[in-house]
Each structure stands twice: as C-alpha cells, then as structure tokens.
N, C-alpha and C positions, 0 to 999 in steps of 0.2 A: 328216506330212512329205512334201515333194515327192519323188516316186520317179522323176522323169525321169532317165534314165541320163546322167551327165556323161561327158566324154571323159577316161577314166582314164589317168593316166600312171605311177601307182605302185600296186602291190599289197603290202600288209603282211599277212603270214600267220602264224598260229599253226602249230605243228608237230603235236603229239600230238592225235589225234582230228580233225585237219583236213588237214594236208599229207600225212600218212601213215596207212595202215590200222593195225589193231591189232597186226600182226606187225612193225611199225616199219620196213618195207622200202618204199622209194620205188618206185612202179609205173612201168612204161614209159609209160603214159598221162600220168602227171604230168610225167615228163621231157620228153615231146613237147609238152605244154602250155606248159612253161617256155620251150622253144625257140621256140614260136610267139609267146609274149609278147615275147621279146627281138627277134624280127623285127618286131613291131608297135611297138617302142619303149616298151614298158611295163616299168618296173623292178620288181624283186622284193626285198623285205626280209623277214627272219624276226624274229618277236617271240615269245619262249617263256618258260614258267616254268622251263625247264631252265637249268642253269649254262652259261656260254659254252663250256666244253670239251665239254659234252654236245650242243652244236649243230654242232660242227665237221664231223661226217660229212655232214650235209645241206647245209651251206654249200659244202663241197668238191664233193659229188656233183652239185649243181645249178649249180655255177660261179657262185655269188652273189658279187658284188663290192661291194654296197652296205653301209652300216652296218647293224648288227643289234642287237637288245636281248635280254638274258638276264635270268633271275630276275624275270620279269614287268615289266621296265622298270627294275629296280633297278640295272642296269648296261647301258650302251650302248657298243658298241665298233665300230671299223672292222675290215675283213677281215684286217688285219695284226695284230690283237689289241691295238691301242692303245685305252686306255679314254677315251671321250669324255664319259662321265657315270657317276657312281656315287652311290647314295643308301643309306647304312647306317641301321640302326635305332638308337633310343635304348637304351643299355645298361640303364637302370633299367626301362624298359618290357619289355625282353626277359625279365628276371628275373621280373617280375610275371606276364607272359603264360605263361611256362613253368611257373610255380607253379600257375596255373590249369589248364593242360593235364595236368600230372602228377597233380593231385588226381583227375582223371577217367581216369587210366591211359592217356592218349593217347601213342602213340609220337611222339618228337620228333626231327627232323633240323634241322641248321643249315647254311646255305650262306653262305660268304664269296666273295670274288672268284674264287679258284682251288680252293677246298676244299669238300668235302661231309663233314660230321661226323655221326656217329651214336653212340648209347650201346651198341649191340650190332649185330652182323651176323647174329645168329640170328633173322632175321625174313624172312618170305616177301615182304614189301614191299621190304626192302632187296635181296633177291636179284633181284626183278623190276626194280628201278630200276638195279641194276648192269648188267643186260643191256641195258636201254633206253638208258642214258647211255654205256655203255662206260667207266665210271669206277669206281674203287675208293674207298669211303668211309674216313675215318679215325675210329678209335674214340676217344671222349673219356670222361673220368671225371666231370667236373663242368662245369656251365654257365658258372661265373664266368670261366673261362679263354677263353671264346669269345664275349664280349658286345661287344667293342670294334669288331669289323669284320664283324659279321653283317649281311648284306643281306636274307636271308629265313629265316624259321622255317617249317617244315612240320609240321603235326600230321596224324598218319596213324591211321586207324581203319576197321574194317569197319562201325562203327555210324554210318551217315551222318546219322541224326537227331541223335545226340549232337554230331557235328561242326557241324551247322547251328545247334544251340542255342549251342554255344561261339562260333561266329562272331558270333551276335547279342550274346552277352555281351561279347566283345572290342570290338565296335562301340559298345556302350552305355557301357563304361567308358573306352575309349581311341580312340573313333572320330574324334577330332580330330587324331590323330597316326598311327594305323595303319589298314591295310585288312586284312580277313580274307575271302578268297574261295576258292571251289573251283577247283582246276585239274583235278581229276577227282573222281568221287563219293567216293573214299576219302582224298583229299588236300585239306587246308585250308592255303592259302598265306597267311602273315602277314608283312607288310612295312610299310615306311614308307608313309604315305598317298600321297605323291607317286610312289612306286615302283610304277607301274601301267602297263598297256599303252596307256592313253590318252596318258599323258605321253610314253611311248616313241614312239608313232606320230606325235605332234605334233613331237617333237624330230627324228625321222628325216626327216619331210617338210620341216622347216625347213632341215636340213642340206643337203637335195637341192634346196631352193628350189622345191618343188612344193606348191601350195595343197592343203589338205585336201579342198577341193571336187573335186579331181581325183585323190583317193586312195581306193582301195578297201581295206577291211579284212575279213578272213575268219577266223572262229573257231567254237568249239563250246561253250565253257564260261563260267561266271560271270566268271572272270578276264579274259575277252575283252571283256566288256561296255564297259569304259571306252574301248576303241578303236572299238568298233562305234558308240558314241554320237556320236563326232566325225567319223566317216568320211563322205566324199561318197557312197560306195556301201558300206554295211554288208551283208556276206553271212554267212549262218549255215548250218552244216552240218545235214543232214537229221535226224541223231540227237539234236540239241540239245533241251534242255528248252524248254517254252513261255516260261519266264522269260527265256531268251536269245533265242528267236525273235521276241519282241516288238520287238526292236531292228533286225530285218532289213528291208532293201528286197528282198532275194532269198534264197530258201531253196535250198540245193544238195541233191544226193543225200547219203547218208551216207558216212563215210570208208571204209566197207567196199565201197562201190559206185563208187569213183573219183569221189567227190563234188567233190574239189578240182579235178581236170581238167575235170569237167563245168561247174563254176562259171566257170572261165577261158574255156572255149569258148562258153558260153551268155551270159555277162553282161559279159565284158570285151572279147572279140574281135569 
C-alpha cells in the first residue's frame, strides 16, 4: 500500500488500549494533543466496543462534538444522544451462539442500546467493567427475554486460546451473518456482521463529508482491523499484536507510553 501521508482532516480513535492508558484516565499529553488537533482543523471521533453511556466521560472531557460509534459500530450517535444508526443481532443466532458459549462455561454479557445485562455480578470481570464504564449491569435470569434488541454479545474468559477457538467456530457456522473479534485478550465481541468499526468509520466520514483518504484511524485490537483496513492513514498502538500491526502505516508507542499523543504529534500534525 502507498504509505505517503495524506492531508488528514479526521481522526477516528478507539478508546481502551489506545486513547487511554490502563488506569482509564486521560493524560495531560492527550488533552494537549487534542487541543492541537482542533487548532489544526482536524476533527476527532471515537469508536469503541463500549456502550454509548460508557463513552460519555471521554466525549465530555475531550469536548468532542462529532458523531461517535458505540458497541463496535452497532450504534452510531450524535453528541446529543440521538441514534443515527443501530444494527441488532438476529434473535435465533443469539440463542445458538449463547448455547455454544455456555457449553464451554464462557461468561456471557449482553448489550442493548442503553443496558448492560449479566447473569451474575459475582465476577472479577464484571467488577472491572463496572469501574471502567462507570455503569451498573442488570442481572437477568434467562436469555430469551433479551434477544430482540441485543446489539452485542460478549464472551469473557481467562482462557484466550478457548476464546480464539470459539471465534473460529462462530465464523465457520455463522460467518455470513455475525462477526466475532477480540476487543481485549479476555473479551470476545460478537455482533452483526455489519456492526463493525469499519462500517462505523465509513458512516462517520460520510456524515462529515470527509473522504476516507483524508481519514486516519487508530486502534490496538482485532476489533479495530475493519477500520484500519479502510483508513487513509491506519495507525496501530505499540503494544498491539503482529496480527493487528500488519495493517498499519504507522506504529505508535504503547498506550502506557502516551502512544496516542505521540501518534497525533508525529503522524498527523
């Protein structure tokens, strides 16, 4: 691919592992980099595996006014909270996929537009996610009551090899309708095939009337690959796997080394 730097007018960024370090706190260097982007006339949009309510803190802190995408692109909203696009999963497939996950004792969460559902809150992963999202999950008893408006299923396990194998199984049996990608090493995000960050990046660029050739995308995980593939300038964080780095025109420092601010200063400005 041609790696000549285009005149970037829009940066579409992942949040966790990219915009923020592992403590989930935006650094002063990042705030300063966003300010310099605005002065240079470069827009900033966020695209995350988080639900919309779990993104609000960063949208407000960085004073982002452009449309953004939640749940890996399953939902696109404007800053006032109006929904511009929503893609829910097929209820029949949800039951089939959840049956597959349950057979392997995988922890399962469900995300709809405004709710996060779990079967139990007695989980270290749930506790971690509560702190990260600043949201409280709702406990459910059965899957059938939550299949009509689910945008994303998340399978959670410390066994990353098992998650990888299940991702391949899901793609093999349902790959024409759903995607299954990692948003972190312990999280497997399962959603409608079109509900991905590539769709979100393209939609946001269209809404802003900015060509993809003048759009940069930055991320760190497998679920970022769809937007990295179509970006005029794909940027990957330093801690990313080689599987993700193969799509990069530029490699930033890690998210623990202010890699996001480094990328803005070195590659965009």
